[in-house]
N, C-alpha and C positions, 0 to 999 in steps of 0.2 A: 429299338436298338439303334436305328439310324444308319442304314447302309447307303453308301454312294457308290454306284457301279461305273467303273470306267468304260467308255464306249457308249453309255447311255447318258451319264452326267459327268463328262470328263473334266469339267471346270467347276464343279460344285462339291462341297463336302459339308453336310448338315448334321452329321452325327459323330459317334465315337469310333465307328469302324468303316473302313473302305476296303472293298474287295474287287479283285479282277473279275469281270463278268464271265470268264472262262472257267472259273472255279465253281463246281457244282456242289450242292448240299453243304454249304459252308456252315459251320457251327462256331460261335464265338468261343466256346470252350477249347477250340483248337489253339488258342493263344496260351493255354496253360500246359505246363509239363505233365501234370496229372492226367490230362486227357490222353496223351500218348503213352505214358507208362501203363495206364490201365489197359491199354489195347496191345501192350508188348510191341509198340511200334517205334520205339527209340532205337536207332541203329548206330548212334555215336554222339560225341559231344566235342566241343572245341571252345577256345576263348580263354584268355588269361584269367578272367573272373568266373569262368564256368557258366556263362550266360547264353551259350549257343548249343542248341540240340539239333541233331540230324534225325528226321523222322520219316516214316514211310506211310504214304497215303495212297492205297491202291497200288498202281504201277509206278507212281511217282515218289521221289524223295524230296522233302522240303527242308528248309532251314528255319528254325524258330529262334529268334533273338529277343531277349528281354533287355531293354535299354538300362544300362547301369553306369553310374558316374565313375569317372576316373579323376586323377589329380588330387588337388587339395580338398575338393568337395566330396571325395569318395566316401569318407567315413561319416561326416555329419548328415549327408542327404541320401547316401546309398543309391537307390533307384528312383529318387524323386527329382523332378525338374520344376522350376518356377513357371506357373501358368501365365502365359502372355497372349492367350487366344488360340482358337482351334488352328488357324492357319500357320501358327508358328510351332506347333507340336513337332517334336523330332521325328516321330514315326510318319506323320503325314508328309512332311517336307522330304524325307528320304524316299518314301513310296513314290511320290510324284516325280522326283528326279530320276529314279530308276525306271519308272514307266516310260518317261520321255526318252531316256538313253537307249532302252531296249528297243523301242519302236524305231529308233535311228540306226539300229544294227550295231551298236557299240558293245564292247566285250564286258558286259555286266550281267548279273543274274536277273531273271524276270521276277518282278514283285508280285506277290499273290494277295496279301492282305495286311492291313495295319490298323492299330487301334491305340487310343489313349483312354485312360481312366482318370478323371479329375478328382482331386481330394482337397477341397478348399483352395489354398493358394498354390497348391502343387498338383502334379499329375505324374502318372507312370505310363510307360508305353511299351508296345511289342510290335514286331514285324515278322512276317512270314514271306520267304522268297523261295524260288525254285532252286534246288541243289544242282549245281553243275556237275555232270558225271565225269568220272575218270580224270580227276585233277587232284593235285596235292598242293598244299600251301608251300610257298617258296621257302619259308622258314623250316619246314620239315625236310625238304629236299636238301638244303645246304647243310643240315645237321648230319647228313650221311655222305654227301658228295657235293662238289661244286658243279653247277650246271656247265654244259659246254658253251663254247663261244656263240654258237648259233642260238642257244637258249637265251643268253644274255642279250643278244641283238633283238630277239623276238620280244623280250620284256621291254626293252627300250622303245621298240616300235609300237607296242600296245599303249604305253604311257603317252607317247606322242599323239596317238589317235585321240585320246581323251583330251589332251591339252589343246590340240587343234580345234576341238569342238568346244573349247572354253570351259572344260569341266575341271573344277578344283576338288581334289580329294584331300580332306582335312587330316588324314592319318595314313599317308602312303608309307607302308612298311612291308617287311618281308612276310608278315602274317596275312596280309590282305591281297597278295598277289598269288594267283593260282596257276600252276603249270600243268598243262596236259601234254600229250604227245606232239600235237601240232598246233595247239592254241594256248593263249595266255588270257586270263581274265582278271579283273579287279573287283573286289567286293568291299562291303562295309563303307557306305557313303554317308554315314552319320555326319552331319554338319557340312556335307559337301554341297556345292552349288555351281551355277554357271557364273563365270567371271570374264571381264574384259581385261585388256592389258596383258603384260607378259612377265613381270618381275616375279610373280608368285610361282611360275613354272620352275624356275631355277631353285627356288626354296623347296618345292615339292621333291625335286631330285636329290637335294642335299639331305632332306629328311630320310629318304630311302637309304642313302649311303650311310647315314648314322645308324639306321636300324640294322643294316648288315654288319657294321662294325660291332654293334652291341651284342649280336649273337655269335660273334667271333669268327666271321668269315675271313676277315683280313689276317687274323692270327694263324689260321690254318693254311694260308697261302700268301707268302710274303709279296708275291707279285700281283695281288688282287687289284690294286689301283691301276697298274700298268696293263693288265691283260683283261680280267673279267669286267671290271667297271668300265674300262675303255671300250669294250665290246658293247656294253649296254648303251653308252653314250653314242657310239657309232650307229646303233639301231635307231636311237632316238633322232639323231641328226639327219639320217638318210631317208627316214620314213616320211610319207606325205599323205 
């Protein structure tokens, strides 16, 4: 099967599966929805393409994500990616980034396991992470009400923490920001990486602003740019 266990072989990956060494009794079938449905352990789902399941494993809840293409390649390739070597598989790259950021105490989920399955010139991939409790996606929250000014500031401060650590999120949007009572987290770091420089940071914020406009936040509040978005930028600018 080829497991590489972080903590024992943190810089090596020789097989199809990598697992956090704190996960006991891991079974590769845990990457399949059938495994969880057969045990009546699916507690929810999310994602625009229905590729995310929330599952219960003992006292913990996990997030199972099957990588699925978007954009122009969504229909012809669906969930297949071009093989360019183990080290460049989407699941391993994201797993390693999350493991690194989690150890540094940044507001991201703990990665549990990742795998890829090669099929000739292509591969498919899956990722398991720990589900962050008592949070809701920002997109869900704003569909019901606009967050308060303090919430917007906290979101800005959270993004700033990642940017200060040189963390680039390739798809920063309202679906990937999770709001809790006192905390903000960011998820889904597919294609994310550490970067130098600073021009990409402004682009990251613009992407989030477009995401909020897309789901109609500004339409429900004409003063969105002057009040709510301004508060997010204030939190971003004053955080260190």
